[in-house]
C-alpha angles and dihedrals in degrees: 000000000000125000119189125184108230097180140358138140096287134043126205101172123079113246097024125106132223134205139166100282143059140257132162132188114214123192112187095177088251102048138022116220136185112208108202124337107232119234100293143007093290091104088059092051091048091048090054091050088050091050093246112150107220090197089069094059114116101187140023110202116196117202096198142336104267118123093241090063099035106028093101095047097099092043087055094048090052088057100040123048101183111046121113116224115225116198144133114268090244091068092103098043104121111260129196139185121239090269090055095254111151109247100163137105122272115232112231105177096187091060100042101033111121090005104074124083115192113214128200099158132052109287126195114217098172140354092285103016120091130170109219107189103177115049115171117236111223100171115040088195086073091065136068097209095128089077096055136070134196122211112222121197117206115212120205122214109240091218091054092049091048092049090046090051092050092052093061 
């Protein structure tokens, strides 16, 4: 198995670029996987410089829905027509920083339709590759959740509203 960092905050190799974000290329010998896509198309440019053919990638696994892990997703999908996207269904829930700056992932149905597979149970991608979507947090000190917010939209059932209206 080979794991190559495509983008992260630092760069040590001449000719490669860095950005706030993360992306790994994983070659198991059976499948090729992109784990996260950074915040832009820099991971694609680095992959090209590293002679990694993005068209050969079978899966894109997204860890969570922040822009620095998903910002390159649509750039990738415009360059690869076969990869399945593996993510939790909450990936597109609007996310904000503590100062209300949007830091989430835009939903573009035309690009992900028929390509995304939402996972809420452990999924095996390869002999030694598993997607584990629900990991319990035992020590909240290990997280940084206090700095993030999620926007929840409440939908009302039209029948309930009509009934409610008729009751008054």
